[in-house]
C-alpha positions in Angstrom: 0.0 0.0 -0.1 1.3 3.5 -0.8 0.6 6.6 1.3 -1.2 8.2 -1.5 -3.9 5.6 -1.2 -4.6 6.6 2.5 -8.3 7.8 2.8 -7.4 11.4 3.5 -10.3 12.5 1.1 -12.9 11.2 3.6 -11.6 13.0 6.7 -14.4 13.4 9.2 -13.3 16.6 11.1 -14.1 17.6 14.8 -16.4 20.4 14.6 -17.8 20.6 18.1 -19.5 24.0 18.0 -20.8 24.3 14.5 -24.3 22.8 14.5 -24.6 22.4 10.9 -21.4 20.4 10.5 -22.2 18.3 13.7 -25.6 17.4 12.0 -23.5 16.2 9.1 -21.1 14.2 11.2 -24.0 12.2 12.8 -25.5 11.6 9.4 -22.2 10.7 7.8 -21.6 8.1 10.7 -25.0 6.7 10.2 -24.4 6.2 6.5 -21.5 3.9 7.3 -19.4 5.5 4.5 -16.3 5.1 6.4 -15.2 3.7 9.8 -13.6 6.2 12.1 -9.8 6.0 12.3 -7.7 7.5 15.0 -5.7 10.7 14.2 -7.8 11.1 10.9 -11.2 11.5 12.5 -12.6 12.5 16.0 -13.0 9.5 18.2 -13.1 11.1 21.6 -15.8 13.6 22.9 -13.9 15.1 25.8 -10.4 15.8 27.0 -8.6 16.3 30.3 -6.1 19.0 31.2 -3.3 18.8 33.8 -1.0 21.9 34.3 2.6 21.3 35.5 6.0 22.9 35.8 8.3 21.7 33.1 11.3 23.9 33.7 12.8 26.8 35.7 14.6 29.5 33.7 15.7 33.1 33.9 13.2 35.8 33.1 14.1 39.5 32.4 10.6 40.8 32.4 11.0 42.6 35.7 14.3 44.1 34.5 16.8 42.1 36.6 17.3 38.5 35.7 15.4 36.1 38.1 14.4 32.5 37.9 10.8 31.6 37.3 8.8 28.4 36.8 7.5 27.7 33.3 4.2 25.7 33.0 2.7 23.5 30.4 -1.0 22.5 30.1 -1.2 18.9 29.0 -4.5 18.1 27.0 -5.2 14.3 26.7 -8.2 12.6 25.4 -10.6 11.6 28.2 -10.8 7.8 28.8 -8.0 6.9 26.4 -5.5 4.3 27.6 -3.2 4.5 24.5 0.5 4.8 25.7 2.2 5.9 22.4 0.4 9.0 21.3 2.0 11.7 19.2 2.3 15.2 20.8 1.8 18.7 19.5 3.6 21.4 21.4 1.5 24.6 21.0 2.9 28.2 21.5 0.2 31.0 21.7 0.5 34.6 20.4 1.1 37.7 22.5 4.1 39.8 21.1 6.4 38.4 23.7 4.7 40.5 26.4 2.0 39.5 28.9 -1.5 40.7 28.4 -2.6 43.6 28.6 0.8 45.1 28.2 0.9 43.5 24.8 -2.0 45.7 23.6 -4.0 42.6 22.5 -7.0 40.6 23.7 -4.9 37.5 23.1 -1.7 36.2 24.7 -2.3 33.4 27.2 -2.5 29.7 27.3 -6.2 30.0 27.9 -7.0 32.0 24.6 -10.1 30.8 22.8 -8.2 29.8 19.8 -5.5 27.8 21.8 -8.2 25.9 23.8 -10.2 25.2 20.6 -7.3 23.9 18.5 -5.9 21.9 21.5 -9.3 20.2 22.2 -9.8 19.5 18.4 -6.5 17.6 18.3 -7.2 15.6 21.4 -10.6 14.5 19.9 -8.5 12.9 17.1 -6.4 11.1 19.7 -3.3 13.4 20.0 -1.9 14.7 23.2 -1.2 18.5 23.1 1.2 20.5 25.4 0.3 24.2 25.6 3.6 25.6 26.7 4.4 28.8 28.5 7.4 30.7 27.3 9.4 33.4 28.7 8.2 37.1 27.9 9.7 40.4 28.1 11.5 43.0 25.8 11.5 46.8 25.3 9.0 47.8 22.7 9.5 51.6 23.4 13.2 51.8 23.3 15.4 53.0 20.4 15.8 50.8 17.4 18.9 48.9 18.7 16.9 48.3 22.0 13.9 47.1 20.1 15.9 44.8 17.9 18.2 43.4 20.7 15.5 42.8 23.3 13.0 41.3 20.7 15.6 39.0 19.3 16.6 37.8 22.7 12.9 37.2 23.6 12.5 35.0 20.5 15.8 33.3 21.4 14.4 32.5 24.8 11.2 31.2 23.3 13.3 28.9 21.1 15.2 27.6 24.2 11.9 27.0 26.0 10.4 25.1 23.1 13.3 22.7 23.0 13.4 22.4 26.8 9.7 21.3 26.7 10.5 18.7 24.1 13.2 17.3 26.3 11.1 17.5 29.4 8.5 15.1 27.7 11.1 12.7 26.4 12.7 12.4 29.8 9.3 11.8 31.3 8.9 8.8 29.1 12.3 7.3 29.8 12.8 8.3 33.5 9.3 8.9 34.9 7.2 6.1 33.5 5.7 8.0 30.7 2.8 9.5 32.7 1.3 11.1 29.7 1.2 8.2 27.4 3.2 9.7 24.4 5.5 8.5 21.8 8.8 10.4 22.3 9.8 10.1 18.6 6.5 11.7 17.3 6.4 15.4 18.3 5.4 18.6 16.5 5.4 22.3 17.1 2.4 24.5 16.5 3.0 28.3 16.8 0.2 30.9 16.5 1.1 34.5 15.7 4.1 35.2 18.0 4.3 31.5 18.6 4.9 31.1 15.0 8.4 32.6 15.3 9.0 30.1 18.0 7.8 27.1 16.1 9.9 28.1 13.1 13.0 29.0 15.0 12.9 26.0 17.3 12.7 23.8 14.2 15.5 25.5 12.3 18.1 27.3 14.4 20.7 24.5 14.5 23.7 26.4 15.8 24.6 29.7 17.3 26.5 30.8 14.3 23.3 30.9 12.3 22.4 34.2 13.9 25.7 35.9 13.2 24.3 37.8 10.2 24.5 41.6 9.9 20.9 42.5 10.9 21.4 40.7 14.1 24.4 42.7 15.1 24.1 45.9 17.3 26.3 48.6 18.9 30.0 48.0 19.7 29.8 46.9 23.4 33.4 45.6 23.6 35.1 48.7 22.5 37.0 47.1 19.6 35.4 49.3 17.0 33.1 46.5 15.6 29.4 45.9 16.1 28.6 43.1 18.5 25.9 40.4 18.2 22.7 41.0 20.1 22.8 37.4 21.3 26.0 36.3 23.2 26.0 32.6 24.3 28.2 33.3 27.3 25.4 35.5 28.5 22.3 34.1 26.9 23.1 30.5 26.5 23.1 28.2 23.5 20.1 27.9 21.2 19.1 24.6 22.7 18.9 25.7 26.4 21.3 23.2 27.4 24.0 25.5 28.8 24.1 27.5 32.0 24.7 31.2 31.5 23.7 34.5 33.2 20.3 34.6 31.4 19.7 30.9 30.9 19.5 27.8 32.9 20.1 24.3 31.5 17.1 22.0 31.9 16.7 18.3 31.0 20.0 18.0 29.2 20.5 14.2 29.8 18.5 11.2 30.8 19.3 9.6 34.2 21.7 7.3 32.5 23.7 10.3 31.2 22.8 10.1 27.6 21.8 13.3 25.9 18.2 14.1 25.3 17.4 15.1 21.7 15.4 18.3 21.0 14.2 17.6 17.5 10.6 17.3 16.2 9.0 15.6 13.2 6.9 18.6 12.1 6.6 22.4 12.5 3.4 24.4 11.9 3.1 28.2 11.7 -0.1 30.3 11.9 0.6 33.9 11.0 4.2 34.0 12.1 7.6 34.4 10.4 11.2 33.4 10.7 14.2 35.5 11.7 15.9 34.5 8.5 15.4 31.8 6.0 19.1 31.1 6.0 18.3 29.1 9.2 16.4 26.4 7.1 18.4 23.4 6.1 18.1 19.9 4.9 18.1 18.6 8.4 14.9 20.4 9.4 11.5 18.8 9.7 8.6 19.3 7.2 6.8 22.7 7.4 3.2 23.9 7.2 2.0 27.6 7.2 -1.3 29.4 7.4 -1.0 33.1 6.6 -3.2 35.9 5.4 -1.1 37.4 2.6 -2.1 41.0 3.4 -1.2 40.6 7.1 0.0 44.0 8.3 2.1 42.7 11.2 4.0 39.6 10.0 5.0 39.6 6.3 3.9 37.0 3.9 7.0 37.5 1.9 9.8 39.7 3.4 9.4 43.0 5.2 10.4 44.8 8.3 8.5 43.4 11.3 5.9 45.6 12.9 4.9 44.6 16.4 1.2 45.6 17.1 2.0 46.7 20.6 3.5 50.1 19.4 3.3 49.9 15.6 7.1 50.6 15.5 9.3 49.0 12.9 11.8 46.4 14.3 13.8 44.2 12.0 13.5 42.4 8.6 12.1 38.9 8.7 10.8 36.5 6.1 7.2 35.2 6.1 5.3 31.9 5.3 5.6 32.1 1.6 9.4 32.4 1.5 9.8 29.8 4.4 7.6 27.2 2.4 9.4 28.1 -0.8 12.8 27.2 0.8 11.3 24.2 2.6 10.1 22.9 -0.8 13.4 23.6 -2.5 15.3 21.5 0.0 12.9 18.7 -0.2 11.6 19.0 3.4 8.0 18.5 2.2 8.6 15.8 -0.2 6.8 13.4 2.2 3.6 15.4 1.6 4.2 15.8 -2.2 4.8 12.1 -2.8 1.6 11.3 -1.1 -0.4 13.2 -3.8 -2.8 14.6 -1.2 -6.1 15.4 -3.0 -8.5 16.2 -0.1 -10.6 19.2 -0.4 -8.4 21.3 1.9 -5.3 20.5 -0.1 -7.1 21.4 -3.3 -8.3 24.7 -1.9 -4.8 25.6 -0.7 -3.2 24.6 -4.1 -5.5 27.1 -5.9 -3.7 29.8 -4.0 -0.2 28.8 -2.9 1.7 28.9 -6.3 2.4 25.2 -5.9 4.2 25.5 -2.6 3.2 22.4 -0.7 2.5 23.1 3.0 1.4 26.8 2.4 -2.3 27.7 3.0 -2.9 31.4 2.1 -6.1 32.6 3.8 -7.6 35.4 1.8 -9.2 38.1 3.9 -10.5 41.4 3.5 -8.7 44.9 4.1 -11.0 46.8 6.4 -11.2 50.4 7.0 -10.3 51.7 10.3 -13.3 54.0 11.3 -11.1 56.0 13.8 -8.7 57.4 11.1 -10.1 56.0 7.8 -6.8 54.2 7.1 -6.7 50.6 5.7 -7.0 48.0 8.3 -5.9 44.5 6.8 -7.0 41.3 8.6 -4.3 39.0 10.0 -5.8 36.4 12.2 -9.2 35.1 11.2 -8.9 32.2 13.6 -9.2 34.4 16.7 -12.2 35.5 18.6 -12.7 36.9 22.2 -15.4 37.9 24.7 -16.7 41.3 23.3 -18.7 42.1 26.4 -15.6 41.9 28.7 -13.0 43.6 26.4 -15.4 46.4 25.6 -15.0 47.5 29.2 -11.1 47.5 29.1 -9.4 50.7 28.4 -6.7 50.5 25.6 -3.6 52.8 25.7 -3.6 53.3 22.0 -7.0 54.9 21.9 -7.1 58.6 20.8 -7.3 61.1 23.7 -10.9 62.1 24.6 -12.6 59.1 23.2 -15.0 57.5 25.8 -14.3 53.9 26.6 -17.5 52.7 24.7 -16.0 54.1 21.5 -12.5 52.8 21.9 -11.3 49.9 24.1 -9.5 46.5 23.8 -12.3 45.0 21.8 -12.4 47.9 19.4 -8.7 48.0 18.8 -8.5 44.2 18.2 -11.8 44.5 16.0 -10.1 47.0 13.6 -8.3 44.1 12.0 -11.0 41.6 12.3 -14.3 43.3 11.8 -16.4 40.2 11.2 -15.0 38.6 14.3 -17.2 35.9 15.8 -16.8 32.4 17.4 -18.5 30.8 14.3 -16.2 32.5 11.9 -13.0 31.7 13.9 -14.2 28.0 14.3 -14.8 27.8 10.5 -11.2 28.8 9.9 -10.0 26.4 12.5 -12.0 23.7 10.6 -9.7 24.5 7.6 -6.5 24.5 9.7 -7.2 21.3 11.3 -8.4 19.7 8.0 -5.2 20.7 6.2 -2.9 19.6 9.1 -4.5 16.1 9.7 -3.3 14.1 6.7 0.2 15.8 6.9 0.6 15.0 10.4 -0.4 11.5 9.8 2.4 11.3 7.2 5.0 13.2 9.2 4.4 11.1 12.2 4.4 7.9 10.2 1.3 6.6 11.7 -0.7 3.4 11.1 -1.5 2.9 7.5 -4.4 0.5 7.3 -7.2 2.1 5.5 -7.4 2.4 1.7 -9.5 4.7 -0.3 -10.8 4.0 -3.7 -10.5 7.2 -5.5 -12.9 7.2 -8.4 -12.7 8.9 -11.8 -15.8 10.2 -13.6 -15.6 7.4 -16.0 -15.7 4.8 -13.2 -19.3 5.7 -12.2 -20.5 7.5 -15.3 -20.5 10.8 -13.4 -21.3 14.1 -14.9 -21.8 17.6 -13.3 -23.4 20.3 -15.5 -23.5 23.2 -16.4 -20.0 24.1 -15.3 -19.7 27.0 -14.7 -23.3 27.4 -13.5 -25.4 30.5 -12.8 -28.4 28.3 -11.7 -29.2 24.9 -10.7 -26.3 22.4 -10.6 -27.2 18.9 -11.9 -25.4 15.8 -11.0 -25.7 12.4 -12.7 -24.2 9.0 -12.5 -24.8 5.6 -14.1 -27.7 3.5 -13.0 -25.3 0.9 -11.6 -23.5 3.5 -9.4 -26.0 5.6 -7.5 -24.6 8.6 -5.4 -24.9 8.0 -1.7 -23.7 11.4 -0.4 -22.3 14.7 -1.3 -20.3 17.6 0.3 -19.5 20.9 -1.3 -16.7 23.1 -0.1 -15.5 26.6 -1.0 -11.9 27.7 -1.6 -11.3 28.2 2.2 -12.3 24.6 2.9 -15.6 25.7 4.5 -18.5 23.3 4.1 -21.2 25.0 2.1 -23.6 22.1 1.3 -24.0 18.5 2.3 -26.4 15.6 1.9 -25.5 12.2 3.3 -28.6 10.3 2.0 -29.0 10.7 -1.7 -29.3 7.1 -2.9 -29.9 8.0 -6.5 -28.1 8.4 -9.7 -29.6 11.9 -10.3 -29.3 14.9 -8.0 -29.5 18.7 -8.1 -28.4 21.6 -6.0 -30.2 24.9 -6.3 -28.2 28.1 -6.9 -29.4 29.6 -3.6 -27.7 26.8 -1.7 -24.2 27.7 -3.1 -21.8 30.6 -2.9 -20.3 32.4 -5.9 -16.9 31.2 -6.8 -14.9 28.1 -7.2 -16.4 25.1 -5.4 -15.2 21.5 -4.6 -17.7 18.6 -4.6 -16.9 15.4 -2.8 -19.3 12.7 -4.0 -19.7 9.4 -2.3 -20.5 6.1 -4.0 -20.5 2.5 -2.7 -17.4 2.1 -4.8 -15.5 5.0 -3.3 -15.1 8.8 -3.5 -15.1 11.2 -6.4 -13.7 14.7 -6.2 -14.9 17.3 -8.7 -14.3 21.0 -9.0 -16.9 23.4 -10.4 -17.5 27.2 -10.6 -20.7 29.1 -9.5 -21.4 32.4 -11.2 -23.6 35.3 -10.0 
């Protein structure tokens, strides 16, 4: 059996809060079109969370270096007794500052998006560690201060990510594997700021990688030459395995003295960027990125980073497009390419990503800021928050004289997400999970026992017409191959229409049930599944 025969095209995704999709999941299950399979479909209804300290390290948030405990929240499927589960290590957004100093409604391990994605993954059977990382830098200093302190904040985040990996591996070997994980199957997920961590921790293989001109600052040694912002004798090594003034070594070896590796099998970025694409090498894991191309804060291509906290310029970084371009050039994503993934999410991404496997561009509007009439591009459609609470919290960036009901934390965050809602965010999370699922299955080299029979139109005498259509869409198949079910998705991977009980070789969908634009139909037969693309006109 080859990986490309895996039934990725019939993924039954965990949509716990979208009623219309939940209805479909029930109907889909009753139709017996496909037995559920762990890591590809949700098989758990609930999860458990345990919070624990995974390391102690030096924080500079208060000014003077001081040790603090670092925590992680371990999400596990409730009632699961499996002891070799893959692990996702999740890093939240927040501009490397605590909330509310970061000027955002987001920035904790309990953010709505964090909990939603972690719970979705546990429903599939994964373990998720939501990891605290050290915060603190000077967003209001001069340019050298901003670059130096932000670079060091990201460097500490990279150290913390790798420390968390080693903690989990050490628990397996020296502490009885209390979380029931497979120490060889780990992945990073970074959201926003966390994306800088997930990229950096997956790629920064040696200290020398950051000795490039943009990461050098003032002459501190008096020799007439610029000095690097990061100095290992003070900040420690990139893996967090050496003691230094601003870094403590954690979980360097197992009890038997053998070194604990810090590598992972996959890294995922949601709206972050990388310090420099020169860090990426053939030794790095496969990479996946979700990014709004018009993101005003983290560049899709290459630009000077703007931190939302102040709006000031920091340093040039490279975004998801260039990261995925280099990852593909180096063959890091060949495991995905060779599988010839053809699920609806992969097809939708491929319509937009210029052939860069692992890249999912999310096309979002450029809103207008009503406070100054300037453009306000969207950057994180997967986020939502408690509008009632945050509408009562005064924001430091509000113009003087505006009453709190006109400008507050909710309003400032809403400017770049003006159709924010739980339903919208969860729909985009549907897409994120749907795109990740088959790729994680491949990257983790998970059990490969289910085959799919991918049909062609000639196999079942299938036809869809007219295409493009401005009215009713008609579907037909041969008398010997009746259609049993259908799903229609838009380019974002959002489910637009479904019927799991057709049982006929003729079917029609009215124009009012479809959106305008490119659609993907997934049609089910007793013999297998057929994918078909069509367009709907106004």
